[in-house]
N, C-alpha and C positions, 0 to 999 in steps of 0.2 A: 615789736613781740617779744616778748622776755620768753628764754628757754632755758632749760637746763639739760645738759648733754652729758651721761654716766657713763662710765665704759663698763659693757658687759663683759663678764670674766669669761671664758670659753669654759664647759665643763663637758664630761663623757655624759652621751644619750645612756638615758635609760628606760629601762620597760615602766609602764605604768604602775604595776603591782610595787615596784621598787619604789617608787615617787608617794604611793599611797601609803605603801610600810610607813615611809620615813614622814609623812604628814600626820596620818592618823592613826597610825597603830592598830590598823584592823583589819587588813589585808592578810588570806591565808599565803604560806609561803610553801614551796615545791618541797619536793624529796631531793636532799642534798647529794644522795647516792645515785640517784636516777640523772639528773641534770645537772650542767656545770653550775657553778655557783655564780650569782647574780652581781655585774660588777657593782663595785663601791657606789652608794648612792651621793650624789652630791649634794649641797644645800640649794634648797629652794631658792627660786631669785626673789630676792628683796627689794631689787629695786628698780626704779622704771629705766627703760633706756633711754627715756627724754620726757620731759615735761616740762610744763612753761602756760601761755594764756594767750586765749585767740587775740585778733583786734578788738573784741566786745568785751572781753575780760573774762570768757568762760574758760575755766582750766581745761586742760586738757592733758595726756599722756599716752605712753603706747612702749611695750616692750615685744623685741624682737631677738627669740633666743639663740645662742649659737649655733644649735642645730636647725635653723629655721628652713621649713619644707616650703615656703615661699608664698605660703596661703597666710594671709589677712583677717581676723574676725572682726568686723567693725561694732563697737557694741556701746550704746549710750553710757551702760553701767559700769563698765571697765573700771573706772577710777575708784570706785565702791566696792569690786568683787575680786581684782586681779591675784589680793594675796591670799584666795581662800583654794581650796583642794581643788575644786573644779578646774581653775585655771592652772594651777600649777600641774596636773596632769596634761593639761592639752599644752601647756610651754615642754612638757619631757618629751611630746611626740613630735615636737617642731613647730608649731603652730604660735603665730606673733597675735599682736592684738591691739588694738588701739581704742579712743573713746574720750569723751567728755563728761564734766562733772553737771549732773542732772540739778534744777531747781525747780521751783513751783512760782516764781515771780516774772521772769525774763522769757518765754512772753507769761504773763499774768494768769494763774490757774496752772498751766503747765501741761495744757493736755490739747495747744495746740501745734501739732506735731512738726509741720514744716521746718521751722527752724532747728527742732534737735536735728533732724537728717542732714540739712545744709553743714552746721556745725560738725558733726562726725564727718562729714566729708570733708571739712577741712582738716580733721587729724589726718585723714589718708591720706591727703596732699602732702602732710609735713612727713608721713611716715617715706613716703616718694622720694619727697626731697633730700632727706637725708639717710634713709638705708637703699634705696633704690625700689622700683615699681615691682609691687605685688605680682607672681605669677595670676594668683585669683584673688578676690575680695569677698567674703562671704560676710552681710550684713545681718545679727544674729542679735540675741538679748531676751531677757524676761521684761514681762508686763510692760511699762513704758517702751522700755528698750526694744522688746517684741515690736510693738506698734510702728516703732522707729524705723526697723528691718522691712516691716510690711510696706509704711509708705515711701520707704528708699527704692523699693521695688515697682511701685506706683508713679513714681517722679523721677526718679533717676536710674533707672535699670541699666544704662549705657556705663554708669560709674560701678557696676557691681556684678558678680558671676553668678550669684545666687543669694536667698536668705532662708533663714532659719527663726523664725519669730515662735516663741513661747510664751505660753501663759496670756495668750489674747483675747481679744474681742474680732467678731466681723464686723466692726464699724461702728463710730461713737454712737449714731442714732438707733442702730440698733439695740446696742444695750440699753440705751436710756429709756426707750421704748417699752423694754420688755420690764425694765424696773419699772416705770411709770405702770405698765398693765396690772402687776402685782398690787401695789400700793394703793390704786384706784379701786379694786376689788374689795381689797381688806376694808377701805375708808367706807366704800357705799355698803358693804353690807354688816361692819362693825359698829361704824361711828360715822354716818354721814352728815351731821349737822356740827363735828367738834372742828371749830376752825384754830384749833391750837395742832391739828394735824393737816399740814401743808403738803402739797403734791409737788407744785416746783415753784420756781423763784425762790430758793433758799439762799443763794449766794448772797454771802454779807463780807463786801472788800474782797482782797488781794487772798486766794487758795494757798493754805500750805498743808502738809501732810499732817499736822495737828485737827484734833475734833474742831472744825471750824462752823459747823451745821448749828440750828438754832437748839439752845439748849431743853426748852420747853417741847419743841418737837422729837429730840431725842426720849424725854422721858414719855410723853405720851406715848410714844408708838411702840416701846417697849413695854408699857404699860399696858397696853391693848393686846397682844401678844399675850402678856403673862393671864388677863383674866379671861380670854377667849380658848387658854389651852387647858382650863380645868373642867370643862364641860365636854361631851361628846358632840354638842350643836358647836360650839366654838370651833372645836378641832377640826370638823368637815368642814368648816367654812372657812378657816386657814387653809385646809389641804385644798379647798377649791382656788384659793387666790393663787397659790403655788403652782396649781396645776393650770392655770391658764396662762402664768409667764413662763411655763415650763421649766423651771429651776429644777437644775439637779435634788435626787434624795439624799445625799451623803454629805454633812459636812461635818462631823465630830469624828477626828480619827482614834477618840477612844473608844469608840462603837464599831460593830461591823457592820460592812456594808449591807442595807436592809434589804429584806427577802422581797422581792418585786410582787412575789403572789401571796403576800400578806399586806391588807389595805394598812392596818393599823403600824405594821413596821414601815411602809412607805410615809405614811401621815407622820410620823415621830421623826423620822429622816428630814422630810419638810419644814417640820416645825424649829430643829437645828437651823436647817437653812434660812429660812425666817430671820431666827435672830440674829444671825449674821449679818444680814441685809440690812436690818436696823440699829445694829450694833456699833461700836468703835470706830469699825473700820467700814462700815456699808453706806448705804444709801447717803443719810441725813449728817453723818460726820466727815464722810472724805469723797464719796463719789459724784452726788449731785452737785457740792458747792462746787468741786474743781471745775468740773464739766460746762456748768451752767457761767463759771468766772470765766472760763478761758471763751466761753463763746460770746458773751457778752448778753446772756439770758436763757431763758429756755428753749430747747430745740427737741422737745419731744411732743408727742401729740396721739392721742387715741381720737381724734374725731374721723366717725364715719367707722367704726371697729364695732363688729359685731362680736360680742365676746362668748358666744353659744360656738360660733364655728371655731374659736380656738382652743376648745374643750373637744378633745378628740382620742382616739384609741386608748392605749392600755390606760391612760391619765384618768381618761373619763370612766373607765372600768373603775378605776380604786376608788374615785370622788362618790360616784353612785353606790358603791358598796358602803361607804363611809355615811353618806347622806339616809340611807336603808335603816344603818345600825340607830341613827340620830335621830330617827322620824322627823326628818325635812324635807321639802319639796324644792329638789333641786332647780327644776325648773322656774319657780316662783325667784329665787335667790338670783339667778342667770338675770332675769328679767330686770331685778332691781341693780344689778350692774348695769345693766344696758340702760337703762333709765338715768341714771346719775350726769350731771353737768360735765361737756367733755372740755378737753383741752387742745389747742394749737399751739404752734411753735409760734413763739414770739417774732415779728419781723426783725428786729436786729439782729437776732440770732440766727434768721434763717441761712447766712452765708457759710455758717459750719455746714451745713447739710449739703453745700456745693463743694466742698472742699475735698481734695482727694487725697489729703495726709490722715482725713481721721474718717471718709469712707471710701470704698473701693471698688473699684470698676471689673477687678477680676481680670484683667487682658494682661496676663502675666507674659514677659517675655524673660524673664529667667527662674531656674525652677526655685521653689518655695517647697518648704517641709517644716510642717508645724509640729509643736509638742505640748499638750493640754492634760494636766491630773482632770480625772471626770468628777472629784469631789473640790473644786477650785471653788474656794469661798469669796473669792471678790468678782471675777470675772467668768460668769455661768459657762461652762464646757457648749452647752446647747448652743451658746450664740455664735460660734465659731461657725456654725452650718450656714451662715451668711456667706461667710468667704467661699465656702464649699460652692455657694450657689450662683457666687460671682463668677468664679471660674467657669463652670459650668455653661452659664449664658453666654460668658466670652468665647469659647470653645476653647477654652485652654486647661481642661481638667487633668490632661497629660503634664503641666508643667508644677502639679501642685500633688504632695502629699502628705496625709495626716496622722501624726500617731495620737497616743493616749496611753496614762499609766494608772493602775487603778491604785490610786494616793487619793489624800485628802491637803485641800490645803493648797495656798497660790504660788506657783513656783518652786514645789518642793521636789526638784528632780536630783537624783544622786549624782555623782561623779561618772559612774558608769553609765547612766542613761544620755546623759551631755555628750561622753566622747562617742558613744553609738552612733548617737543624732549626728553629729560631725563628719565621723569616718562615711557615714550614709551618702552625706552629699559630696565629700570630697570624691567618693566613686563614682558618682551621678555626673559630677564635672569631667573627671577622668574619661569616662567611658561613652558618653551623650546619652546614657539612658539609665533607669532607676534600676538599682538592684531590688532585691525583695523586701519588702516595708512589712512584710506580716508580723505581729506580735511572737512567733516563734523566733523568725529571724532575728529580728532587734533585739530580743530576749538575750540570743545565743549570742550574738555578736557584743553587749552589753558584759555578760558574763566572762565574755574571754579578755577583759581588763582587768578582772579580780580586784574593783573599786565601788563595790556598793552595791544596793540594791538595784534589781532588773524589774520591772514590773508592767511592761507592757504589753496589754490586753487587745482584744478584740473589741471596739466600741462603735455601734452604730450609732451615728446621730441621728436623730427625728427632726423631719423636716420643720423648720419654727415660721410659726403660724405669721408673724410681723418682721419682716426684715426690711430695710432701709439702702440699698444698693446708689452708687453715685450715678446721679442722672435720672433719679428714682423721683415721680411727684410727691408732693406734702401739700399740707393744707397750710391756710394762711391766716393771720389775725387775732391771735394771741389768745387769751384766755376766754372761753366761751360759757 
């Protein structure tokens, strides 16, 4: 195993405000007459404490700051993000961090999470061997890094003290079923006989972060949305598909959050979100290809689903108003969707549904704290309800807390929000009980760091109509 050890120069500890000012030149200063002057800001940490390669060739690295508080943050994407303001502020607070370099080829597709959990734990072992065993280890991360944190808590809870998954799903099967429901409804309503618009089995060789989906499918789906969006009838049907899939209604940061009492405003937000789902970072260019490649086929299904039962609550009220304005028969259109040919998971991919690194039991034995933007454009915030339900079913709701920020985008969290999240978990581990995680308290805590936006809000998750938890039954038999 090749390693590279760098001497970390000891620096004077600073406040986060000073670090933020040094890095971003955007934090407000205090009254020089009222408070003693801040200590001179040291240079940001610019070198890894140690880096090298694991036995399988995966790159790893870690940083232990001179004022280490004994806490190690274990993050899949640490090597890609340690130079940023979020980590530099955490180093200033005394947190250490370690992780490995992700890729999409080993394992192929990159969405089989277990190997990345085990590689991250190897990095943690190297910290313990070279520096000393941490007082506590917190698995955390964004997106796939967050899924690694979730899976670490599921697979190896004895190796960590807590998990902080951010911008994540409630399980691979849940997110892909949600995706299938939306596209199935769109196709049955708008282009049922179009063979250029596939629903599943679109992976073509090793998946990469680039657009690997079928180019005709991308073109076809985008044309479908464009054509439908110009008429009241088309917009009503687009809204029905989005409502059935329980998609968020806010996907454009340049626009205000849609007014929930205005059906046209909600429909416009759903249209924005649908465009993202079939765009350059959505279903056919990234999401489905990487998951199907990882699993070895399609593992989503809609066999036995009654789509009428998935249209409920406020979403149903919005769709009914749009259908009335468009002079369409809502019941007839739902019948049309229900009459479509159904999809079952491929036998070869069914192992993915049983794997605890991508579908969760909720049997938490370490505390878990999540954070989501309500306008996440890659992983719909609604999908994380499956994780909440899993913990409830397992009798472990007391081990889980969830926070939400009023923002658009995938993992668009501020320095202050990340610091507040880590501090909240630190207090949970110190005291053995949860501190207040209400939006008001989280915003006050985040504001105390004077390090960017603080946008925590009260967001009530609606029960998701279709979830798949570890151990749940599923149909077999492939395409029907």
